[in-house]
PLY file of the C-alpha trace (Angstrom):
ply
format ascii 1.0
element vertex 235
property float x
property float y
property float z
element edge 234
property int vertex1
property int vertex2
end_header
17.32 6.76 -6.11
17.72 10.42 -5.26
16.10 11.68 -2.09
13.93 14.29 -3.81
12.42 11.64 -6.06
11.02 9.36 -3.34
7.66 10.10 -1.72
6.30 8.12 1.23
2.50 8.19 1.25
0.61 7.36 4.45
-3.14 6.85 3.99
-4.73 7.37 7.40
-8.21 7.07 8.88
-8.65 7.59 12.62
-4.96 7.05 13.36
-4.33 9.88 15.84
-2.68 7.46 18.27
-0.33 5.98 15.65
0.48 8.62 13.06
3.18 10.56 14.90
5.06 7.39 15.78
4.91 6.25 12.15
6.22 9.61 10.96
8.97 9.57 13.61
10.06 6.06 12.61
10.22 7.14 8.97
12.36 10.13 9.87
14.72 7.90 11.87
15.03 5.27 9.12
14.76 7.35 5.93
15.63 10.93 6.90
15.76 12.23 3.33
12.34 10.98 2.21
9.41 13.31 1.59
6.28 12.38 3.54
2.65 12.88 2.54
-0.21 12.00 4.92
-3.60 11.49 3.29
-6.17 12.08 6.02
-9.27 10.23 4.78
-11.81 12.46 6.53
-10.91 11.04 9.95
-13.31 11.54 12.84
-10.50 12.00 15.35
-7.39 14.19 15.56
-5.35 12.42 12.85
-4.85 15.58 10.79
-3.92 17.76 13.77
-1.47 15.15 15.02
0.20 14.76 11.62
0.54 18.53 11.27
2.60 18.63 14.45
5.41 16.85 12.60
7.97 19.02 10.85
8.17 19.06 7.04
5.24 16.71 6.49
2.57 17.48 3.89
-1.01 16.68 4.91
-3.95 16.38 2.52
-7.37 16.40 4.20
-9.97 14.69 2.03
-13.42 16.34 2.32
-15.18 12.96 2.24
-14.21 9.48 3.36
-13.08 7.84 0.11
-11.71 4.62 1.59
-8.23 3.19 1.08
-8.47 3.24 -2.72
-9.35 6.92 -2.97
-6.80 7.88 -0.33
-3.94 6.03 -2.03
-4.92 7.32 -5.47
-4.69 10.83 -4.05
-1.09 9.95 -3.22
-0.48 8.74 -6.79
-1.90 11.98 -8.18
0.34 14.03 -5.87
3.41 11.97 -6.82
2.59 12.35 -10.51
1.95 16.11 -10.38
5.10 16.81 -8.38
7.24 14.58 -10.58
8.33 11.94 -8.08
10.10 8.99 -9.66
9.22 6.62 -6.81
6.35 6.36 -4.34
6.18 4.15 -1.25
2.83 3.29 0.31
3.01 2.67 4.05
0.09 2.22 6.46
-0.68 4.72 9.18
-1.48 2.08 11.80
2.14 1.19 12.58
2.09 -2.36 11.14
4.66 -1.50 8.48
8.16 -0.90 9.79
9.80 2.08 8.05
13.34 0.64 8.16
12.03 -2.14 5.89
11.48 0.46 3.13
15.16 0.03 2.31
14.40 -3.57 1.31
11.72 -2.36 -1.09
14.07 0.22 -2.59
16.85 -2.35 -2.98
14.55 -4.94 -4.54
13.24 -2.43 -7.07
16.75 -1.32 -8.01
17.89 -4.92 -8.39
14.86 -6.33 -10.21
13.92 -3.40 -12.41
10.26 -4.09 -11.63
7.57 -1.42 -11.72
6.10 -2.38 -8.34
7.59 -4.30 -5.42
5.36 -5.68 -2.67
6.60 -6.13 0.88
5.58 -9.67 1.86
5.33 -11.00 5.41
5.45 -14.57 4.03
8.88 -14.60 2.39
11.81 -15.79 4.52
11.04 -13.40 7.37
9.64 -14.13 10.84
6.86 -11.58 11.02
3.40 -10.81 12.33
1.17 -12.82 9.97
-2.40 -11.56 10.55
-5.46 -13.76 11.15
-6.04 -17.27 9.77
-9.05 -16.03 7.77
-6.96 -13.40 6.02
-4.16 -15.89 5.37
-6.71 -18.21 3.75
-7.90 -15.38 1.55
-4.34 -14.56 0.52
-3.79 -18.19 -0.54
-6.98 -18.10 -2.61
-5.86 -14.88 -4.29
-2.43 -16.42 -4.98
-4.12 -19.33 -6.74
-6.15 -16.91 -8.84
-3.04 -14.97 -9.85
-1.28 -18.18 -10.86
-4.25 -19.17 -13.04
-5.02 -15.77 -14.56
-1.67 -14.03 -14.97
0.85 -16.82 -14.30
2.28 -14.89 -11.35
3.02 -16.03 -7.79
2.10 -13.44 -5.17
2.49 -14.55 -1.56
1.05 -11.42 0.11
-1.38 -9.79 -2.31
-3.24 -7.83 0.40
-0.06 -6.13 1.65
-0.30 -2.35 1.39
3.46 -1.99 1.90
4.67 -1.27 -1.64
7.00 0.80 -3.80
6.08 2.04 -7.27
8.21 3.55 -10.03
7.23 6.39 -12.35
5.60 4.09 -14.90
3.24 2.56 -12.33
2.56 5.98 -10.79
1.48 7.31 -14.17
-0.97 4.42 -14.62
-2.38 4.27 -11.10
-2.93 8.00 -10.73
-5.56 7.61 -13.47
-6.95 4.14 -12.71
-6.94 2.65 -9.22
-9.49 0.31 -7.58
-11.66 2.00 -4.96
-12.37 -0.76 -2.44
-9.74 -3.20 -1.06
-7.52 -2.30 -4.04
-4.27 -4.13 -3.33
-5.05 -7.49 -5.03
-6.97 -5.81 -7.86
-4.06 -3.47 -8.63
-1.83 -6.47 -9.33
-4.11 -7.53 -12.19
-4.27 -3.96 -13.44
-0.49 -3.58 -13.60
0.08 -6.96 -15.23
-2.58 -6.33 -17.88
-0.72 -3.17 -18.86
2.54 -5.05 -19.23
4.16 -3.81 -16.03
6.39 -6.03 -13.92
5.89 -6.82 -10.24
7.90 -8.67 -7.62
7.99 -9.25 -3.86
10.56 -9.01 -1.11
10.33 -10.40 2.41
9.74 -7.77 5.10
9.01 -7.76 8.79
5.65 -6.42 9.98
4.12 -6.01 13.42
0.64 -5.95 14.95
-1.01 -2.57 15.31
-0.91 -1.11 18.83
-4.07 1.01 18.61
-7.35 0.69 16.74
-8.78 -2.30 14.89
-8.68 -3.59 11.33
-11.68 -2.93 9.09
-11.58 -6.60 8.03
-13.04 -8.52 10.96
-13.50 -12.34 11.08
-17.22 -11.83 10.40
-16.49 -9.65 7.35
-13.75 -11.90 5.99
-15.99 -14.16 3.80
-17.70 -11.09 2.31
-14.30 -9.51 1.69
-13.00 -12.63 -0.06
-16.02 -12.93 -2.35
-15.95 -9.23 -3.18
-12.24 -9.20 -4.00
-12.45 -12.41 -6.07
-15.25 -10.88 -8.15
-13.28 -7.67 -8.56
-10.18 -9.59 -9.68
-12.20 -11.51 -12.26
-13.85 -8.35 -13.58
-10.46 -6.62 -13.85
-9.04 -9.61 -15.69
-11.84 -9.67 -18.26
-11.77 -5.93 -18.92
-9.82 -4.59 -21.87
-6.85 -2.34 -21.17
-7.68 1.28 -20.41
0 1
1 2
2 3
3 4
4 5
5 6
6 7
7 8
8 9
9 10
10 11
11 12
12 13
13 14
14 15
15 16
16 17
17 18
18 19
19 20
20 21
21 22
22 23
23 24
24 25
25 26
26 27
27 28
28 29
29 30
30 31
31 32
32 33
33 34
34 35
35 36
36 37
37 38
38 39
39 40
40 41
41 42
42 43
43 44
44 45
45 46
46 47
47 48
48 49
49 50
50 51
51 52
52 53
53 54
54 55
55 56
56 57
57 58
58 59
59 60
60 61
61 62
62 63
63 64
64 65
65 66
66 67
67 68
68 69
69 70
70 71
71 72
72 73
73 74
74 75
75 76
76 77
77 78
78 79
79 80
80 81
81 82
82 83
83 84
84 85
85 86
86 87
87 88
88 89
89 90
90 91
91 92
92 93
93 94
94 95
95 96
96 97
97 98
98 99
99 100
100 101
101 102
102 103
103 104
104 105
105 106
106 107
107 108
108 109
109 110
110 111
111 112
112 113
113 114
114 115
115 116
116 117
117 118
118 119
119 120
120 121
121 122
122 123
123 124
124 125
125 126
126 127
127 128
128 129
129 130
130 131
131 132
132 133
133 134
134 135
135 136
136 137
137 138
138 139
139 140
140 141
141 142
142 143
143 144
144 145
145 146
146 147
147 148
148 149
149 150
150 151
151 152
152 153
153 154
154 155
155 156
156 157
157 158
158 159
159 160
160 161
161 162
162 163
163 164
164 165
165 166
166 167
167 168
168 169
169 170
170 171
171 172
172 173
173 174
174 175
175 176
176 177
177 178
178 179
179 180
180 181
181 182
182 183
183 184
184 185
185 186
186 187
187 188
188 189
189 190
190 191
191 192
192 193
193 194
194 195
195 196
196 197
197 198
198 199
199 200
200 201
201 202
202 203
203 204
204 205
205 206
206 207
207 208
208 209
209 210
210 211
211 212
212 213
213 214
214 215
215 216
216 217
217 218
218 219
219 220
220 221
221 222
222 223
223 224
224 225
225 226
226 227
227 228
228 229
229 230
230 231
231 232
232 233
233 234
């Protein structure tokens, strides 16, 4: 994978305390990668902080679109500028940039169109809350039933995509909590996915948007979205 063909996309909302460290870690681990920060109309200094980094592109969204809209902006950028590979990595510091090499290696070896970084595959890693782990197991059961695919960490936003998946997802990408839904979307279009074990860590600053109180609502909403995506015809 040539350096000019890999784009690392960082969707960020109110991550002024994390974003520069994430960018610095990427530079240390993958010095030849291009970096794009999607500032999702943050209310803090996320954009100004990201712009302090050298050779980093920053897109400031005029409205808060949520994670789906922010990541799809990255897909559109990757598609327009002819990147062959795109890596999605969170701006909160939970994803460890050196682990990107595992994603790259797994894609090269498997020939899959998307590879998910899983914290539940043969790696001792930060594993999030029990409520989220329960939701992930429910989603895994759904994927086994609907698309005959085992996915151990369907909510992971640490992923690499090839050109084929970029071309699809720049046009069609779920808006709200999109990671599980995108798996159905890719499989329904005949694309291949796989996982590789990666290490993750707890965020140092800020809080997750999925709180224990919101977890049941999140699970129901995502389950309904997965079922709707499964019953839709291909776009």
